[in-house]
mmCIF file of the N, C-alpha and C atoms, coordinates in Angstrom:
data_MODEL
# 
_entry.id   MODEL 
# 
loop_
_atom_site.group_PDB 
_atom_site.id 
_atom_site.type_symbol 
_atom_site.label_atom_id 
_atom_site.label_alt_id 
_atom_site.label_comp_id 
_atom_site.label_asym_id 
_atom_site.label_entity_id 
_atom_site.label_seq_id 
_atom_site.pdbx_PDB_ins_code 
_atom_site.Cartn_x 
_atom_site.Cartn_y 
_atom_site.Cartn_z 
_atom_site.occupancy 
_atom_site.B_iso_or_equiv 
_atom_site.pdbx_formal_charge 
_atom_site.auth_seq_id 
_atom_site.auth_comp_id 
_atom_site.auth_asym_id 
_atom_site.auth_atom_id 
_atom_site.pdbx_PDB_model_num 
ATOM 1   N N  . MET A 1 1  ? 12.938  -26.751 4.688   1.00 0.00 ? 1  MET A N  1 
ATOM 2   C CA . MET A 1 1  ? 13.930  -25.756 4.220   1.00 0.00 ? 1  MET A CA 1 
ATOM 3   C C  . MET A 1 1  ? 14.230  -25.061 3.225   1.00 0.00 ? 1  MET A C  1 
ATOM 4   N N  . ILE A 1 2  ? 15.564  -26.638 2.915   1.00 0.00 ? 2  ILE A N  1 
ATOM 5   C CA . ILE A 1 2  ? 15.816  -25.891 1.219   1.00 0.00 ? 2  ILE A CA 1 
ATOM 6   C C  . ILE A 1 2  ? 15.152  -26.235 0.209   1.00 0.00 ? 2  ILE A C  1 
ATOM 7   N N  . PHE A 1 3  ? 14.101  -26.980 0.435   1.00 0.00 ? 3  PHE A N  1 
ATOM 8   C CA . PHE A 1 3  ? 12.898  -27.331 -0.304  1.00 0.00 ? 3  PHE A CA 1 
ATOM 9   C C  . PHE A 1 3  ? 12.383  -25.729 -0.625  1.00 0.00 ? 3  PHE A C  1 
ATOM 10  N N  . LEU A 1 4  ? 11.870  -25.065 0.191   1.00 0.00 ? 4  LEU A N  1 
ATOM 11  C CA . LEU A 1 4  ? 11.654  -23.825 -0.220  1.00 0.00 ? 4  LEU A CA 1 
ATOM 12  C C  . LEU A 1 4  ? 12.128  -22.160 -0.467  1.00 0.00 ? 4  LEU A C  1 
ATOM 13  N N  . ASN A 1 5  ? 13.506  -23.039 0.249   1.00 0.00 ? 5  ASN A N  1 
ATOM 14  C CA . ASN A 1 5  ? 14.460  -21.918 -0.431  1.00 0.00 ? 5  ASN A CA 1 
ATOM 15  C C  . ASN A 1 5  ? 14.864  -21.768 -2.072  1.00 0.00 ? 5  ASN A C  1 
ATOM 16  N N  . ALA A 1 6  ? 15.008  -23.152 -2.571  1.00 0.00 ? 6  ALA A N  1 
ATOM 17  C CA . ALA A 1 6  ? 15.126  -23.242 -4.166  1.00 0.00 ? 6  ALA A CA 1 
ATOM 18  C C  . ALA A 1 6  ? 13.732  -23.131 -4.532  1.00 0.00 ? 6  ALA A C  1 
ATOM 19  N N  . LYS A 1 7  ? 12.382  -23.122 -4.335  1.00 0.00 ? 7  LYS A N  1 
ATOM 20  C CA . LYS A 1 7  ? 11.063  -22.606 -4.582  1.00 0.00 ? 7  LYS A CA 1 
ATOM 21  C C  . LYS A 1 7  ? 11.159  -20.885 -4.707  1.00 0.00 ? 7  LYS A C  1 
ATOM 22  N N  . SER A 1 8  ? 12.112  -20.855 -3.792  1.00 0.00 ? 8  SER A N  1 
ATOM 23  C CA . SER A 1 8  ? 11.657  -19.192 -3.114  1.00 0.00 ? 8  SER A CA 1 
ATOM 24  C C  . SER A 1 8  ? 12.855  -18.786 -4.393  1.00 0.00 ? 8  SER A C  1 
ATOM 25  N N  . THR A 1 9  ? 13.760  -19.053 -4.407  1.00 0.00 ? 9  THR A N  1 
ATOM 26  C CA . THR A 1 9  ? 14.697  -18.842 -5.815  1.00 0.00 ? 9  THR A CA 1 
ATOM 27  C C  . THR A 1 9  ? 14.275  -18.783 -7.310  1.00 0.00 ? 9  THR A C  1 
ATOM 28  N N  . GLN A 1 10 ? 13.760  -19.631 -7.507  1.00 0.00 ? 10 GLN A N  1 
ATOM 29  C CA . GLN A 1 10 ? 13.284  -20.205 -8.674  1.00 0.00 ? 10 GLN A CA 1 
ATOM 30  C C  . GLN A 1 10 ? 12.161  -19.058 -8.555  1.00 0.00 ? 10 GLN A C  1 
ATOM 31  N N  . LEU A 1 11 ? 11.086  -19.054 -7.735  1.00 0.00 ? 11 LEU A N  1 
ATOM 32  C CA . LEU A 1 11 ? 9.998   -17.816 -8.232  1.00 0.00 ? 11 LEU A CA 1 
ATOM 33  C C  . LEU A 1 11 ? 10.735  -16.131 -7.702  1.00 0.00 ? 11 LEU A C  1 
ATOM 34  N N  . ASN A 1 12 ? 11.619  -16.535 -7.618  1.00 0.00 ? 12 ASN A N  1 
ATOM 35  C CA . ASN A 1 12 ? 12.559  -14.647 -7.493  1.00 0.00 ? 12 ASN A CA 1 
ATOM 36  C C  . ASN A 1 12 ? 12.944  -14.554 -8.765  1.00 0.00 ? 12 ASN A C  1 
ATOM 37  N N  . ASP A 1 13 ? 13.524  -15.427 -9.534  1.00 0.00 ? 13 ASP A N  1 
ATOM 38  C CA . ASP A 1 13 ? 14.191  -15.517 -10.351 1.00 0.00 ? 13 ASP A CA 1 
ATOM 39  C C  . ASP A 1 13 ? 12.610  -15.557 -12.055 1.00 0.00 ? 13 ASP A C  1 
ATOM 40  N N  . LEU A 1 14 ? 12.209  -15.750 -11.477 1.00 0.00 ? 14 LEU A N  1 
ATOM 41  C CA . LEU A 1 14 ? 10.718  -15.697 -12.467 1.00 0.00 ? 14 LEU A CA 1 
ATOM 42  C C  . LEU A 1 14 ? 10.379  -14.732 -12.372 1.00 0.00 ? 14 LEU A C  1 
ATOM 43  N N  . VAL A 1 15 ? 10.243  -13.962 -11.333 1.00 0.00 ? 15 VAL A N  1 
ATOM 44  C CA . VAL A 1 15 ? 9.798   -12.390 -11.393 1.00 0.00 ? 15 VAL A CA 1 
ATOM 45  C C  . VAL A 1 15 ? 10.767  -11.580 -12.050 1.00 0.00 ? 15 VAL A C  1 
ATOM 46  N N  . TYR A 1 16 ? 12.119  -11.969 -11.820 1.00 0.00 ? 16 TYR A N  1 
ATOM 47  C CA . TYR A 1 16 ? 13.071  -10.790 -12.558 1.00 0.00 ? 16 TYR A CA 1 
ATOM 48  C C  . TYR A 1 16 ? 13.257  -10.873 -13.652 1.00 0.00 ? 16 TYR A C  1 
ATOM 49  N N  . PHE A 1 17 ? 12.422  -12.089 -14.522 1.00 0.00 ? 17 PHE A N  1 
ATOM 50  C CA . PHE A 1 17 ? 12.490  -12.996 -15.736 1.00 0.00 ? 17 PHE A CA 1 
ATOM 51  C C  . PHE A 1 17 ? 11.324  -12.001 -16.499 1.00 0.00 ? 17 PHE A C  1 
ATOM 52  N N  . ILE A 1 18 ? 10.337  -12.215 -16.120 1.00 0.00 ? 18 ILE A N  1 
ATOM 53  C CA . ILE A 1 18 ? 8.868   -11.288 -16.114 1.00 0.00 ? 18 ILE A CA 1 
ATOM 54  C C  . ILE A 1 18 ? 9.264   -9.944  -16.343 1.00 0.00 ? 18 ILE A C  1 
ATOM 55  N N  . HIS A 1 19 ? 9.665   -9.198  -15.044 1.00 0.00 ? 19 HIS A N  1 
ATOM 56  C CA . HIS A 1 19 ? 10.134  -7.586  -15.012 1.00 0.00 ? 19 HIS A CA 1 
ATOM 57  C C  . HIS A 1 19 ? 10.736  -7.442  -16.214 1.00 0.00 ? 19 HIS A C  1 
ATOM 58  N N  . ALA A 1 20 ? 12.113  -7.887  -16.412 1.00 0.00 ? 20 ALA A N  1 
ATOM 59  C CA . ALA A 1 20 ? 12.768  -7.558  -17.543 1.00 0.00 ? 20 ALA A CA 1 
ATOM 60  C C  . ALA A 1 20 ? 12.402  -7.671  -18.850 1.00 0.00 ? 20 ALA A C  1 
ATOM 61  N N  . ASN A 1 21 ? 11.177  -8.827  -19.133 1.00 0.00 ? 21 ASN A N  1 
ATOM 62  C CA . ASN A 1 21 ? 10.322  -8.519  -20.395 1.00 0.00 ? 21 ASN A CA 1 
ATOM 63  C C  . ASN A 1 21 ? 9.599   -7.594  -20.585 1.00 0.00 ? 21 ASN A C  1 
ATOM 64  N N  . LEU A 1 22 ? 9.278   -7.585  -19.587 1.00 0.00 ? 22 LEU A N  1 
ATOM 65  C CA . LEU A 1 22 ? 7.866   -6.522  -19.187 1.00 0.00 ? 22 LEU A CA 1 
ATOM 66  C C  . LEU A 1 22 ? 9.067   -4.927  -19.723 1.00 0.00 ? 22 LEU A C  1 
ATOM 67  N N  . GLU A 1 23 ? 9.738   -4.662  -19.069 1.00 0.00 ? 23 GLU A N  1 
ATOM 68  C CA . GLU A 1 23 ? 10.389  -3.339  -19.371 1.00 0.00 ? 23 GLU A CA 1 
ATOM 69  C C  . GLU A 1 23 ? 11.290  -3.648  -20.827 1.00 0.00 ? 23 GLU A C  1 
ATOM 70  N N  . ASN A 1 24 ? 11.799  -4.549  -21.094 1.00 0.00 ? 24 ASN A N  1 
ATOM 71  C CA . ASN A 1 24 ? 11.985  -4.382  -22.448 1.00 0.00 ? 24 ASN A CA 1 
ATOM 72  C C  . ASN A 1 24 ? 11.010  -4.030  -23.700 1.00 0.00 ? 24 ASN A C  1 
ATOM 73  N N  . GLU A 1 25 ? 9.569   -4.967  -23.180 1.00 0.00 ? 25 GLU A N  1 
ATOM 74  C CA . GLU A 1 25 ? 8.471   -4.177  -23.657 1.00 0.00 ? 25 GLU A CA 1 
ATOM 75  C C  . GLU A 1 25 ? 7.890   -2.928  -23.499 1.00 0.00 ? 25 GLU A C  1 
ATOM 76  N N  . ASN A 1 26 ? 8.307   -2.262  -22.489 1.00 0.00 ? 26 ASN A N  1 
ATOM 77  C CA . ASN A 1 26 ? 8.022   -1.036  -22.283 1.00 0.00 ? 26 ASN A CA 1 
ATOM 78  C C  . ASN A 1 26 ? 8.864   -0.101  -23.114 1.00 0.00 ? 26 ASN A C  1 
ATOM 79  N N  . GLN A 1 27 ? 10.413  -0.618  -23.050 1.00 0.00 ? 27 GLN A N  1 
ATOM 80  C CA . GLN A 1 27 ? 10.962  0.305   -24.063 1.00 0.00 ? 27 GLN A CA 1 
ATOM 81  C C  . GLN A 1 27 ? 10.393  0.722   -25.549 1.00 0.00 ? 27 GLN A C  1 
ATOM 82  N N  . SER A 1 28 ? 10.197  -0.775  -26.002 1.00 0.00 ? 28 SER A N  1 
ATOM 83  C CA . SER A 1 28 ? 9.795   -1.153  -26.987 1.00 0.00 ? 28 SER A CA 1 
ATOM 84  C C  . SER A 1 28 ? 8.527   0.225   -27.709 1.00 0.00 ? 28 SER A C  1 
ATOM 85  N N  . ILE A 1 29 ? 7.413   -0.182  -26.936 1.00 0.00 ? 29 ILE A N  1 
ATOM 86  C CA . ILE A 1 29 ? 6.234   0.636   -26.938 1.00 0.00 ? 29 ILE A CA 1 
ATOM 87  C C  . ILE A 1 29 ? 6.518   1.924   -27.053 1.00 0.00 ? 29 ILE A C  1 
ATOM 88  N N  . ASN A 1 30 ? 7.745   2.539   -26.243 1.00 0.00 ? 30 ASN A N  1 
ATOM 89  C CA . ASN A 1 30 ? 7.968   3.888   -25.682 1.00 0.00 ? 30 ASN A CA 1 
ATOM 90  C C  . ASN A 1 30 ? 8.257   4.469   -26.964 1.00 0.00 ? 30 ASN A C  1 
ATOM 91  N N  . LYS A 1 31 ? 9.307   3.521   -27.976 1.00 0.00 ? 31 LYS A N  1 
ATOM 92  C CA . LYS A 1 31 ? 10.211  3.835   -29.127 1.00 0.00 ? 31 LYS A CA 1 
ATOM 93  C C  . LYS A 1 31 ? 9.479   4.146   -29.753 1.00 0.00 ? 31 LYS A C  1 
ATOM 94  N N  . ILE A 1 32 ? 7.958   3.098   -30.193 1.00 0.00 ? 32 ILE A N  1 
ATOM 95  C CA . ILE A 1 32 ? 7.295   3.393   -31.625 1.00 0.00 ? 32 ILE A CA 1 
ATOM 96  C C  . ILE A 1 32 ? 6.360   4.420   -31.014 1.00 0.00 ? 32 ILE A C  1 
ATOM 97  N N  . LEU A 1 33 ? 5.775   4.534   -29.966 1.00 0.00 ? 33 LEU A N  1 
ATOM 98  C CA . LEU A 1 33 ? 5.292   6.173   -29.847 1.00 0.00 ? 33 LEU A CA 1 
ATOM 99  C C  . LEU A 1 33 ? 5.577   6.961   -29.882 1.00 0.00 ? 33 LEU A C  1 
ATOM 100 N N  . THR A 1 34 ? 7.074   7.189   -29.983 1.00 0.00 ? 34 THR A N  1 
ATOM 101 C CA . THR A 1 34 ? 7.954   8.233   -29.929 1.00 0.00 ? 34 THR A CA 1 
ATOM 102 C C  . THR A 1 34 ? 8.069   8.414   -31.332 1.00 0.00 ? 34 THR A C  1 
ATOM 103 N N  . GLU A 1 35 ? 8.160   7.236   -32.314 1.00 0.00 ? 35 GLU A N  1 
ATOM 104 C CA . GLU A 1 35 ? 8.253   7.734   -33.476 1.00 0.00 ? 35 GLU A CA 1 
ATOM 105 C C  . GLU A 1 35 ? 6.989   8.211   -34.187 1.00 0.00 ? 35 GLU A C  1 
ATOM 106 N N  . ILE A 1 36 ? 5.782   7.709   -33.423 1.00 0.00 ? 36 ILE A N  1 
ATOM 107 C CA . ILE A 1 36 ? 4.648   8.235   -33.809 1.00 0.00 ? 36 ILE A CA 1 
ATOM 108 C C  . ILE A 1 36 ? 4.139   9.336   -33.668 1.00 0.00 ? 36 ILE A C  1 
ATOM 109 N N  . LYS A 1 37 ? 4.676   9.656   -32.571 1.00 0.00 ? 37 LYS A N  1 
ATOM 110 C CA . LYS A 1 37 ? 4.872   11.726  -32.199 1.00 0.00 ? 37 LYS A CA 1 
ATOM 111 C C  . LYS A 1 37 ? 5.468   11.762  -33.376 1.00 0.00 ? 37 LYS A C  1 
ATOM 112 N N  . ASP A 1 38 ? 6.727   11.962  -33.548 1.00 0.00 ? 38 ASP A N  1 
ATOM 113 C CA . ASP A 1 38 ? 7.466   12.855  -34.402 1.00 0.00 ? 38 ASP A CA 1 
ATOM 114 C C  . ASP A 1 38 ? 6.674   12.607  -35.918 1.00 0.00 ? 38 ASP A C  1 
ATOM 115 N N  . ARG A 1 39 ? 6.392   11.638  -36.564 1.00 0.00 ? 39 ARG A N  1 
ATOM 116 C CA . ARG A 1 39 ? 5.781   11.335  -37.538 1.00 0.00 ? 39 ARG A CA 1 
ATOM 117 C C  . ARG A 1 39 ? 4.470   12.153  -37.879 1.00 0.00 ? 39 ARG A C  1 
ATOM 118 N N  . ASN A 1 40 ? 3.823   11.903  -36.740 1.00 0.00 ? 40 ASN A N  1 
ATOM 119 C CA . ASN A 1 40 ? 2.564   12.565  -36.435 1.00 0.00 ? 40 ASN A CA 1 
ATOM 120 C C  . ASN A 1 40 ? 2.688   14.239  -36.674 1.00 0.00 ? 40 ASN A C  1 
ATOM 121 N N  . HIS A 1 41 ? 3.798   14.910  -35.820 1.00 0.00 ? 41 HIS A N  1 
ATOM 122 C CA . HIS A 1 41 ? 4.365   16.433  -36.032 1.00 0.00 ? 41 HIS A CA 1 
ATOM 123 C C  . HIS A 1 41 ? 4.470   16.548  -37.091 1.00 0.00 ? 41 HIS A C  1 
ATOM 124 N N  . SER A 1 42 ? 5.350   16.025  -38.201 1.00 0.00 ? 42 SER A N  1 
ATOM 125 C CA . SER A 1 42 ? 6.098   16.374  -39.440 1.00 0.00 ? 42 SER A CA 1 
ATOM 126 C C  . SER A 1 42 ? 5.015   16.245  -40.274 1.00 0.00 ? 42 SER A C  1 
ATOM 127 N N  . SER A 1 43 ? 3.952   15.748  -40.096 1.00 0.00 ? 43 SER A N  1 
ATOM 128 C CA . SER A 1 43 ? 2.525   15.465  -40.889 1.00 0.00 ? 43 SER A CA 1 
ATOM 129 C C  . SER A 1 43 ? 1.314   16.975  -40.755 1.00 0.00 ? 43 SER A C  1 
ATOM 130 N N  . THR A 1 44 ? 1.764   17.140  -39.386 1.00 0.00 ? 44 THR A N  1 
ATOM 131 C CA . THR A 1 44 ? 0.712   18.345  -39.084 1.00 0.00 ? 44 THR A CA 1 
ATOM 132 C C  . THR A 1 44 ? 1.252   19.545  -39.949 1.00 0.00 ? 44 THR A C  1 
ATOM 133 N N  . LEU A 1 45 ? 2.892   19.141  -39.888 1.00 0.00 ? 45 LEU A N  1 
ATOM 134 C CA . LEU A 1 45 ? 3.299   20.637  -40.006 1.00 0.00 ? 45 LEU A CA 1 
ATOM 135 C C  . LEU A 1 45 ? 3.858   21.012  -41.845 1.00 0.00 ? 45 LEU A C  1 
ATOM 136 N N  . GLU A 1 46 ? 3.384   19.276  -42.193 1.00 0.00 ? 46 GLU A N  1 
ATOM 137 C CA . GLU A 1 46 ? 3.061   19.594  -43.603 1.00 0.00 ? 46 GLU A CA 1 
ATOM 138 C C  . GLU A 1 46 ? 1.852   20.415  -44.297 1.00 0.00 ? 46 GLU A C  1 
ATOM 139 N N  . VAL A 1 47 ? 0.560   19.767  -43.088 1.00 0.00 ? 47 VAL A N  1 
ATOM 140 C CA . VAL A 1 47 ? -0.562  20.285  -43.582 1.00 0.00 ? 47 VAL A CA 1 
ATOM 141 C C  . VAL A 1 47 ? -0.793  21.954  -43.393 1.00 0.00 ? 47 VAL A C  1 
ATOM 142 N N  . LYS A 1 48 ? -0.258  22.026  -42.139 1.00 0.00 ? 48 LYS A N  1 
ATOM 143 C CA . LYS A 1 48 ? -0.054  23.604  -42.020 1.00 0.00 ? 48 LYS A CA 1 
ATOM 144 C C  . LYS A 1 48 ? 0.198   24.447  -42.987 1.00 0.00 ? 48 LYS A C  1 
ATOM 145 N N  . GLU A 1 49 ? 1.739   24.133  -44.081 1.00 0.00 ? 49 GLU A N  1 
ATOM 146 C CA . GLU A 1 49 ? 2.176   24.851  -44.970 1.00 0.00 ? 49 GLU A CA 1 
ATOM 147 C C  . GLU A 1 49 ? 1.325   24.533  -45.880 1.00 0.00 ? 49 GLU A C  1 
ATOM 148 N N  . SER A 1 50 ? 0.779   23.736  -46.387 1.00 0.00 ? 50 SER A N  1 
ATOM 149 C CA . SER A 1 50 ? 0.420   23.565  -47.799 1.00 0.00 ? 50 SER A CA 1 
ATOM 150 C C  . SER A 1 50 ? -1.062  24.073  -47.562 1.00 0.00 ? 50 SER A C  1 
ATOM 151 N N  . PHE A 1 51 ? -1.709  24.202  -46.290 1.00 0.00 ? 51 PHE A N  1 
ATOM 152 C CA . PHE A 1 51 ? -2.946  25.331  -46.091 1.00 0.00 ? 51 PHE A CA 1 
ATOM 153 C C  . PHE A 1 51 ? -2.942  26.703  -46.198 1.00 0.00 ? 51 PHE A C  1 
ATOM 154 N N  . ARG A 1 52 ? -1.487  26.677  -45.947 1.00 0.00 ? 52 ARG A N  1 
ATOM 155 C CA . ARG A 1 52 ? -0.696  28.398  -45.978 1.00 0.00 ? 52 ARG A CA 1 
ATOM 156 C C  . ARG A 1 52 ? -0.671  28.593  -47.662 1.00 0.00 ? 52 ARG A C  1 
ATOM 157 N N  . ILE A 1 53 ? -0.196  27.586  -48.057 1.00 0.00 ? 53 ILE A N  1 
ATOM 158 C CA . ILE A 1 53 ? 0.206   28.083  -49.239 1.00 0.00 ? 53 ILE A CA 1 
ATOM 159 C C  . ILE A 1 53 ? -1.047  28.541  -50.192 1.00 0.00 ? 53 ILE A C  1 
ATOM 160 N N  . GLU A 1 54 ? -2.101  26.984  -49.843 1.00 0.00 ? 54 GLU A N  1 
ATOM 161 C CA . GLU A 1 54 ? -3.296  27.399  -50.586 1.00 0.00 ? 54 GLU A CA 1 
ATOM 162 C C  . GLU A 1 54 ? -3.984  28.298  -50.564 1.00 0.00 ? 54 GLU A C  1 
ATOM 163 N N  . LYS A 1 55 ? -4.199  29.216  -48.770 1.00 0.00 ? 55 LYS A N  1 
ATOM 164 C CA . LYS A 1 55 ? -5.176  30.197  -48.257 1.00 0.00 ? 55 LYS A CA 1 
ATOM 165 C C  . LYS A 1 55 ? -4.137  31.411  -49.379 1.00 0.00 ? 55 LYS A C  1 
ATOM 166 N N  . GLN A 1 56 ? -2.525  31.679  -49.358 1.00 0.00 ? 56 GLN A N  1 
ATOM 167 C CA . GLN A 1 56 ? -1.997  32.814  -49.398 1.00 0.00 ? 56 GLN A CA 1 
ATOM 168 C C  . GLN A 1 56 ? -2.160  32.604  -51.133 1.00 0.00 ? 56 GLN A C  1 
ATOM 169 N N  . ALA A 1 57 ? -2.905  31.638  -51.798 1.00 0.00 ? 57 ALA A N  1 
ATOM 170 C CA . ALA A 1 57 ? -2.972  31.814  -53.433 1.00 0.00 ? 57 ALA A CA 1 
ATOM 171 C C  . ALA A 1 57 ? -4.468  31.828  -53.692 1.00 0.00 ? 57 ALA A C  1 
ATOM 172 N N  . MET A 1 58 ? -5.507  31.793  -52.588 1.00 0.00 ? 58 MET A N  1 
ATOM 173 C CA . MET A 1 58 ? -6.545  32.276  -52.807 1.00 0.00 ? 58 MET A CA 1 
ATOM 174 C C  . MET A 1 58 ? -6.409  33.924  -52.844 1.00 0.00 ? 58 MET A C  1 
ATOM 175 N N  . GLU A 1 59 ? -6.345  34.379  -51.621 1.00 0.00 ? 59 GLU A N  1 
ATOM 176 C CA . GLU A 1 59 ? -5.779  35.371  -51.389 1.00 0.00 ? 59 GLU A CA 1 
ATOM 177 C C  . GLU A 1 59 ? -5.637  36.648  -53.011 1.00 0.00 ? 59 GLU A C  1 
ATOM 178 N N  . THR A 1 60 ? -4.538  35.882  -53.733 1.00 0.00 ? 60 THR A N  1 
ATOM 179 C CA . THR A 1 60 ? -3.907  36.375  -54.494 1.00 0.00 ? 60 THR A CA 1 
ATOM 180 C C  . THR A 1 60 ? -5.232  36.342  -55.737 1.00 0.00 ? 60 THR A C  1 
ATOM 181 N N  . LYS A 1 61 ? -5.535  34.874  -55.973 1.00 0.00 ? 61 LYS A N  1 
ATOM 182 C CA . LYS A 1 61 ? -6.615  35.031  -56.928 1.00 0.00 ? 61 LYS A CA 1 
ATOM 183 C C  . LYS A 1 61 ? -7.835  36.126  -56.581 1.00 0.00 ? 61 LYS A C  1 
ATOM 184 N N  . MET A 1 62 ? -8.193  36.118  -54.968 1.00 0.00 ? 62 MET A N  1 
ATOM 185 C CA . MET A 1 62 ? -9.237  36.798  -54.832 1.00 0.00 ? 62 MET A CA 1 
ATOM 186 C C  . MET A 1 62 ? -8.726  38.820  -54.840 1.00 0.00 ? 62 MET A C  1 
ATOM 187 N N  . LYS A 1 63 ? -7.440  39.203  -54.553 1.00 0.00 ? 63 LYS A N  1 
ATOM 188 C CA . LYS A 1 63 ? -6.788  40.848  -55.075 1.00 0.00 ? 63 LYS A CA 1 
ATOM 189 C C  . LYS A 1 63 ? -6.983  40.582  -56.488 1.00 0.00 ? 63 LYS A C  1 
ATOM 190 N N  . GLU A 1 64 ? -6.743  39.439  -56.913 1.00 0.00 ? 64 GLU A N  1 
ATOM 191 C CA . GLU A 1 64 ? -6.596  39.855  -59.000 1.00 0.00 ? 64 GLU A CA 1 
ATOM 192 C C  . GLU A 1 64 ? -8.211  40.534  -59.213 1.00 0.00 ? 64 GLU A C  1 
ATOM 193 N N  . SER A 1 65 ? -9.014  39.042  -58.954 1.00 0.00 ? 65 SER A N  1 
ATOM 194 C CA . SER A 1 65 ? -10.462 39.626  -59.038 1.00 0.00 ? 65 SER A CA 1 
ATOM 195 C C  . SER A 1 65 ? -10.925 40.818  -58.597 1.00 0.00 ? 65 SER A C  1 
ATOM 196 N N  . MET A 1 66 ? -10.535 41.186  -57.816 1.00 0.00 ? 66 MET A N  1 
ATOM 197 C CA . MET A 1 66 ? -11.577 42.735  -57.555 1.00 0.00 ? 66 MET A CA 1 
ATOM 198 C C  . MET A 1 66 ? -10.253 43.504  -58.228 1.00 0.00 ? 66 MET A C  1 
ATOM 199 N N  . LEU A 1 67 ? -9.262  43.506  -58.543 1.00 0.00 ? 67 LEU A N  1 
ATOM 200 C CA . LEU A 1 67 ? -8.760  44.679  -59.300 1.00 0.00 ? 67 LEU A CA 1 
ATOM 201 C C  . LEU A 1 67 ? -9.777  44.344  -61.003 1.00 0.00 ? 67 LEU A C  1 
ATOM 202 N N  . ALA A 1 68 ? -9.782  43.449  -61.538 1.00 0.00 ? 68 ALA A N  1 
ATOM 203 C CA . ALA A 1 68 ? -10.525 43.093  -62.311 1.00 0.00 ? 68 ALA A CA 1 
ATOM 204 C C  . ALA A 1 68 ? -11.668 44.086  -62.513 1.00 0.00 ? 68 ALA A C  1 
ATOM 205 N N  . LYS A 1 69 ? -12.403 43.415  -61.193 1.00 0.00 ? 69 LYS A N  1 
ATOM 206 C CA . LYS A 1 69 ? -13.397 44.017  -61.268 1.00 0.00 ? 69 LYS A CA 1 
ATOM 207 C C  . LYS A 1 69 ? -13.468 45.455  -61.059 1.00 0.00 ? 69 LYS A C  1 
ATOM 208 N N  . ALA A 1 70 ? -12.426 45.946  -60.442 1.00 0.00 ? 70 ALA A N  1 
ATOM 209 C CA . ALA A 1 70 ? -12.555 47.876  -59.880 1.00 0.00 ? 70 ALA A CA 1 
ATOM 210 C C  . ALA A 1 70 ? -12.250 48.448  -61.778 1.00 0.00 ? 70 ALA A C  1 
ATOM 211 N N  . GLU A 1 71 ? -11.527 47.878  -62.721 1.00 0.00 ? 71 GLU A N  1 
ATOM 212 C CA . GLU A 1 71 ? -11.509 48.122  -63.965 1.00 0.00 ? 71 GLU A CA 1 
ATOM 213 C C  . GLU A 1 71 ? -12.459 47.951  -64.495 1.00 0.00 ? 71 GLU A C  1 
ATOM 214 N N  . ILE A 1 72 ? -13.065 46.617  -64.558 1.00 0.00 ? 72 ILE A N  1 
ATOM 215 C CA . ILE A 1 72 ? -14.298 46.763  -65.292 1.00 0.00 ? 72 ILE A CA 1 
ATOM 216 C C  . ILE A 1 72 ? -15.360 47.899  -65.087 1.00 0.00 ? 72 ILE A C  1 
ATOM 217 N N  . GLU A 1 73 ? -15.709 47.980  -63.861 1.00 0.00 ? 73 GLU A N  1 
ATOM 218 C CA . GLU A 1 73 ? -16.611 49.129  -63.384 1.00 0.00 ? 73 GLU A CA 1 
ATOM 219 C C  . GLU A 1 73 ? -15.813 50.452  -63.833 1.00 0.00 ? 73 GLU A C  1 
ATOM 220 N N  . ALA A 1 74 ? -14.820 50.844  -63.826 1.00 0.00 ? 74 ALA A N  1 
ATOM 221 C CA . ALA A 1 74 ? -13.981 52.067  -64.379 1.00 0.00 ? 74 ALA A CA 1 
ATOM 222 C C  . ALA A 1 74 ? -14.072 51.971  -65.892 1.00 0.00 ? 74 ALA A C  1 
ATOM 223 N N  . SER A 1 75 ? -14.504 51.126  -66.198 1.00 0.00 ? 75 SER A N  1 
ATOM 224 C CA . SER A 1 75 ? -14.636 50.981  -68.387 1.00 0.00 ? 75 SER A CA 1 
ATOM 225 C C  . SER A 1 75 ? -16.222 51.150  -68.134 1.00 0.00 ? 75 SER A C  1 
ATOM 226 N N  . LEU A 1 76 ? -17.142 50.746  -67.309 1.00 0.00 ? 76 LEU A N  1 
ATOM 227 C CA . LEU A 1 76 ? -18.342 50.925  -68.125 1.00 0.00 ? 76 LEU A CA 1 
ATOM 228 C C  . LEU A 1 76 ? -19.008 52.199  -67.375 1.00 0.00 ? 76 LEU A C  1 
ATOM 229 N N  . ASP A 1 77 ? -18.496 52.869  -66.145 1.00 0.00 ? 77 ASP A N  1 
ATOM 230 C CA . ASP A 1 77 ? -18.332 54.181  -65.556 1.00 0.00 ? 77 ASP A CA 1 
ATOM 231 C C  . ASP A 1 77 ? -17.949 55.356  -67.201 1.00 0.00 ? 77 ASP A C  1 
ATOM 232 N N  . LEU A 1 78 ? -16.613 55.233  -67.547 1.00 0.00 ? 78 LEU A N  1 
ATOM 233 C CA . LEU A 1 78 ? -16.298 55.597  -68.743 1.00 0.00 ? 78 LEU A CA 1 
ATOM 234 C C  . LEU A 1 78 ? -17.629 55.489  -69.698 1.00 0.00 ? 78 LEU A C  1 
ATOM 235 N N  . LEU A 1 79 ? -17.820 54.329  -70.460 1.00 0.00 ? 79 LEU A N  1 
ATOM 236 C CA . LEU A 1 79 ? -18.562 54.260  -71.542 1.00 0.00 ? 79 LEU A CA 1 
ATOM 237 C C  . LEU A 1 79 ? -19.888 55.042  -71.120 1.00 0.00 ? 79 LEU A C  1 
ATOM 238 N N  . LYS A 1 80 ? -20.726 55.171  -69.996 1.00 0.00 ? 80 LYS A N  1 
ATOM 239 C CA . LYS A 1 80 ? -21.728 55.284  -68.976 1.00 0.00 ? 80 LYS A CA 1 
ATOM 240 C C  . LYS A 1 80 ? -21.607 57.092  -69.651 1.00 0.00 ? 80 LYS A C  1 
ATOM 241 N N  . ASP A 1 81 ? -20.661 58.058  -69.450 1.00 0.00 ? 81 ASP A N  1 
ATOM 242 C CA . ASP A 1 81 ? -20.460 59.313  -69.729 1.00 0.00 ? 81 ASP A CA 1 
ATOM 243 C C  . ASP A 1 81 ? -20.503 59.774  -71.536 1.00 0.00 ? 81 ASP A C  1 
# 
């Protein structure tokens, strides 16, 4: 009986040790995942801002081109008259 109690205590200690190690690993993995999520979110925001700026620049160029086209058409109309 004493032998079984000793084995039982030893197994309980082993299970507790494994559980503690797994809990530490789980916390480490969760920390890493949180860091990756934060970096991913920051990168996504940077890309969105970059696209917004690029879109704005393209819209400005398009407006400038349309204005230049209108001016050229107006000049052509004046030359035709």
